[in-house]
VOBA-1610 file (N, C-alpha, C; in pm, whole numbers, padded with zeros to 5 digits, always signed):
BEGIN
Unk-00808+01819+01769Unk-00766+01846+01641Unk-00809+01727+01550Unk-00863+01774+01415Unk-00919+01670+01333Unk-00803+01609+01246Unk-00816+01478+01201Unk-00691+01412+01145Unk-00720+01482+00995Unk-00597+01488+00926Unk-00585+01537+00797Unk-00616+01441+00683Unk-00697+01331+00717Unk-00731+01231+00616Unk-00834+01287+00533Unk-00834+01291+00423Unk-00934+01341+00316Unk-00977+01241+00203Unk-01061+01264+00143Unk-01090+01165+00024Unk-00973+01203-00082Unk-00932+01074-00132Unk-00838+01109-00240Unk-00876+01210-00349Unk-00772+01260-00400Unk-00798+01374-00513Unk-00671+01375-00590Unk-00688+01439-00718Unk-00572+01460-00793Unk-00549+01595-00780Unk-00393+01611-00803Unk-00343+01750-00810Unk-00288+01789-00950Unk-00225+01889-00950Unk-00184+01950-01093Unk-00065+01871-01118Unk+00012+01810-01028Unk+00140+01741-01050Unk+00106+01589-01073Unk+00169+01560-01187Unk+00158+01403-01237Unk+00240+01317-01164Unk+00355+01368-01116Unk+00438+01276-01028Unk+00370+01251-00905Unk+00287+01337-00850Unk+00236+01345-00717Unk+00116+01252-00730Unk+00051+01265-00844Unk-00075+01152-00864Unk-00027+00998-00881Unk+00089+00996-00961Unk+00129+00861-00978Unk+00181+00810-00849Unk+00249+00864-00785Unk+00307+00825-00636Unk+00195+00785-00549Unk+00081+00889-00556Unk-00022+00843-00459Unk-00085+00706-00505Unk-00101+00691-00637Unk-00158+00560-00698Unk-00073+00446-00648Unk+00051+00471-00676Unk+00165+00365-00627Unk+00138+00319-00493Unk+00130+00424-00397Unk+00117+00398-00253Unk-00023+00326-00244Unk-00126+00349-00287Unk-00255+00286-00282Unk-00245+00139-00326Unk-00193+00112-00446Unk-00180-00016-00505Unk-00063-00106-00410Unk+00028-00040-00361Unk+00128-00114-00278Unk+00058-00158-00138Unk-00031-00056-00077Unk-00087-00081+00027Unk-00204-00204+00009Unk-00263-00197-00103Unk-00368-00310-00134Unk-00303-00445-00128Unk-00186-00452-00207Unk-00102-00584-00208Unk-00044-00625-00081Unk+00011-00531-00001Unk+00066-00562+00121Unk-00049-00605+00221Unk-00181-00565+00192Unk-00282-00611+00301Unk-00310-00764+00279Unk-00295-00798+00148Unk-00298-00939+00109Unk-00190-01020+00158Unk-00062-00965+00131Unk+00044-01028+00160Unk+00058-01052+00309Unk+00013-00982+00390Unk+00030-01004+00560Unk-00016-01152+00572Unk-00102-01223+00505Unk-00146-01358+00535Unk-00029-01459+00515Unk+00068-01416+00442Unk+00191-01484+00392Unk+00308-01433+00483Unk+00292-01318+00560Unk+00391-01277+00654Unk+00503-01193+00562Unk+00485-01150+00460Unk+00585-01075+00370Unk+00498-00954+00313Unk+00589-00849+00256Unk+00539-00743+00181Unk+00545-00775+00033Unk+00469-00695-00045Unk+00482-00713-00196Unk+00628-00693-00255Unk+00701-00600-00184Unk+00831-00605-00242Unk+00915-00720-00223Unk+00894-00792-00103Unk+00952-00907-00060Unk+00902-01024-00156Unk+00780-01024-00177Unk+00717-01121-00282Unk+00791-01105-00420Unk+00808-00976-00450Unk+00888-00941-00593Unk+01021-01022-00582Unk+01083-00987-00478Unk+01214-01035-00474Unk+01219-01212-00499Unk+01124-01252-00409Unk+01122-01398-00404Unk+01074-01460-00546Unk+00988-01401-00593Unk+00950-01434-00749Unk+01057-01424-00841Unk+01137-01319-00833Unk+01243-01318-00919Unk+01359-01407-00893Unk+01394-01440-00768Unk+01479-01532-00739Unk+01419-01673-00773Unk+01304-01705-00748Unk+01262-01828-00797Unk+01263-01850-00946Unk+01226-01747-01016Unk+01220-01765-01173Unk+01369-01761-01226Unk+01461-01677-01170Unk+01584-01659-01227Unk+01696-01722-01163Unk+01692-01778-01027Unk+01793-01835-00963Unk+01828-01973-00985Unk+01952-02001-00938Unk+02038-01922-00868Unk+02077-01795-00944Unk+02086-01678-00881Unk+02128-01546-00945Unk+02215-01463-00864Unk+02295-01405-00933Unk+02398-01307-00861Unk+02304-01179-00816Unk+02354-01131-00708Unk+02289-01011-00661Unk+02292-00897-00769Unk+02389-00881-00853Unk+02403-00775-00939Unk+02307-00810-01056Unk+02285-00932-01110Unk+02208-00962-01198Unk+02052-00952-01155Unk+02022-00977-01036Unk+01900-00972-00980Unk+01863-00820-00965Unk+01960-00743-00919Unk+01923-00582-00910Unk+01895-00531-01044Unk+01972-00579-01146Unk+01925-00558-01289Unk+01801-00593-01338Unk+01762-00718-01305Unk+01647-00772-01356Unk+01522-00708-01308Unk+01540-00661-01168Unk+01435-00596-01092Unk+01433-00463-01118Unk+01537-00393-01178Unk+01555-00248-01181Unk+01564-00191-01044Unk+01616-00241-00958Unk+01625-00199-00813Unk+01781-00166-00794Unk+01802-00060-00703Unk+01934-00027-00682Unk+01978-00137-00559Unk+02109-00170-00568Unk+02178-00263-00472Unk+02127-00254-00338Unk+02136-00144-00296Unk+02113-00092-00146Unk+01979-00144-00106Unk+01886-00126-00187Unk+01738-00150-00183Unk+01736-00292-00174Unk+01787-00355-00283Unk+01783-00502-00286Unk+01846-00581-00189Unk+01963-00518-00136Unk+02051-00601-00020Unk+01966-00586+00103Unk+01898-00485+00130Unk+01815-00466+00255Unk+01702-00568+00241Unk+01627-00582+00124Unk+01541-00685+00108Unk+01588-00839+00148Unk+01701-00856+00075Unk+01761-00986+00070Unk+01798-01019+00217Unk+01864-00933+00291Unk+01898-00941+00448Unk+01780-00986+00529Unk+01654-00924+00499Unk+01553-00955+00573Unk+01515-01094+00543Unk+01492-01138+00418Unk+01475-01263+00354Unk+01570-01380+00413Unk+01690-01342+00407Unk+01819-01429+00468Unk+01785-01461+00613Unk+01755-01360+00685Unk+01735-01376+00836Unk+01612-01473+00856Unk+01520-01465+00785Unk+01397-01559+00785Unk+01420-01686+00711Unk+01524-01704+00662Unk+01567-01840+00592Unk+01486-01857+00485Unk+01446-01773+00385Unk+01369-01782+00274Unk+01459-01773+00158Unk+01559-01715+00162Unk+01662-01702+00057Unk+01817-01747+00124Unk+01884-01809+00056Unk+02014-01847+00095Unk+02143-01804+00000Unk+02249-01783+00048Unk+02382-01767-00052Unk+02423-01907-00094Unk+02479-01925-00197Unk+02534-02048-00253Unk+02664-02032-00278Unk+02770-02136-00267Unk+02899-02117-00269Unk+02916-02086-00463Unk+02998-01991-00468Unk+03025-01959-00636Unk+03169-01914-00640Unk+03205-01937-00769Unk+03353-01891-00796Unk+03377-01740-00805Unk+03465-01702-00766Unk+03500-01542-00769Unk+03424-01469-00670Unk+03395-01336-00688Unk+03342-01264-00570Unk+03191-01236-00587Unk+03116-01289-00699Unk+02989-01251-00702Unk+02926-01337-00581Unk+02805-01285-00545Unk+02721-01342-00451Unk+02597-01414-00515Unk+02580-01538-00507Unk+02463-01599-00600Unk+02360-01642-00476Unk+02229-01624-00508Unk+02124-01656-00407Unk+02031-01738-00465Unk+01960-01824-00379Unk+01853-01897-00437Unk+01736-01908-00319Unk+01620-01939-00346Unk+01510-01979-00253Unk+01561-02106-00174Unk+01532-02090-00034Unk+01542-02223+00046Unk+01398-02313+00020Unk+01391-02414+00097Unk+01269-02500+00084Unk+01174-02401+00162Unk+01184-02345+00266Unk+01102-02270+00328Unk+01045-02147+00249Unk+01149-02098+00178Unk+01126-01961+00089Unk+01031-02021-00006Unk+01025-02141-00078Unk+00949-02194-00175Unk+00804-02196-00108Unk+00793-02242+00016Unk+00678-02263+00098Unk+00607-02115+00110Unk+00679-02025+00143Unk+00630-01910+00164Unk+00582-01838+00028Unk+00677-01867-00054Unk+00628-01801-00204Unk+00506-01862-00237Unk+00488-01992-00230Unk+00368-02046-00266Unk+00236-02003-00200Unk+00255-01971-00065Unk+00139-01916-00003Unk+00126-01779-00038Unk+00232-01705-00075Unk+00233-01553-00099Unk+00166-01537-00247Unk+00204-01636-00342Unk+00151-01629-00470Unk-00015-01646-00468Unk-00082-01708-00389Unk-00208-01701-00383Unk-00253-01563-00317Unk-00201-01515-00229Unk-00228-01370-00189Unk-00216-01267-00291Unk-00091-01278-00384Unk-00084-01208-00471Unk-00208-01216-00583Unk-00248-01336-00599Unk-00365-01358-00697Unk-00468-01274-00659Unk-00511-01299-00521Unk-00632-01235-00453Unk-00616-01077-00480Unk-00499-01016-00464Unk-00491-00868-00480Unk-00489-00831-00639Unk-00441-00937-00717Unk-00475-00889-00849Unk-00620-00896-00890Unk-00659-00996-00844Unk-00835-00987-00859Unk-00898-00876-00822Unk-00864-00821-00699Unk-00932-00718-00641Unk-00909-00591-00721Unk-00775-00568-00765Unk-00733-00449-00847Unk-00836-00459-00986Unk-00820-00579-01045Unk-00906-00599-01170Unk-01052-00576-01153Unk-01108-00607-01039Unk-01223-00596-01025Unk-01286-00455-00998Unk-01190-00370-00941Unk-01205-00228-00935Unk-01202-00155-01051Unk-01114-00201-01137Unk-01123-00135-01288Unk-01184-00198-01388Unk-01206-00323-01373Unk-01256-00401-01485Unk-01145-00452-01574Unk-01152-00555-01667Unk-01053-00613-01730Unk-01000-00505-01848Unk-01111-00455-01908Unk-01059-00351-02022Unk-00985-00225-01972Unk-01035-00164-01864Unk-00945-00066-01802Unk-00827-00098-01746Unk-00818-00221-01700Unk-00670-00267-01645Unk-00583-00289-01765Unk-00648-00327-01883Unk-00548-00336-01986Unk-00508-00190-02041Unk-00601-00107-02055Unk-00578+00026-02081Unk-00460+00075-01988Unk-00487+00069-01870Unk-00385+00121-01768Unk-00246+00048-01813Unk-00241-00062-01834Unk-00116-00129-01848Unk-00046-00084-01964Unk-00124-00050-02076Unk-00067+00011-02198Unk-00010+00166-02174Unk-00085+00225-02090Unk-00040+00367-02057Unk+00086+00351-01981Unk+00082+00260-01891Unk+00210+00244-01797Unk+00323+00207-01891Unk+00305+00126-01993Unk+00407+00079-02086Unk+00472+00206-02149Unk+00375+00295-02202Unk+00412+00421-02265Unk+00499+00507-02175Unk+00466+00522-02047Unk+00543+00592-01941Unk+00683+00541-01945Unk+00690+00406-01943Unk+00815+00347-01889Unk+00911+00331-02022Unk+00853+00351-02129Unk+00916+00355-02268Unk+00993+00471-02295
//
């Protein structure tokens, strides 16, 4: 039986088309992130924690526009790898920050992220990339 892999094509459903584009972009970034041993989603968590930390899980969830369950799953994986850690805090809030190892992985991953950025931009060109970003902002607004 022949595999069902066919050339990418658009359908009448905008949601489907956007989802397929998202999957393709995620796969591109994940390909580069493999060198750092993380996924693009994990990189995004590390980047937010690095830029905003120490930060509570609730505030991180809001900053990333991610539900807490998805975020907690990613944080658990990163904690097991000793890339993020909980720090003591008053009250019931859980605060996290990058570990030294997390900073090292982030640094390597940031180079991988830049390579993915460069490839995506080379596929579309700078002008079309900026146009795409403007269209995405319109969709999100």
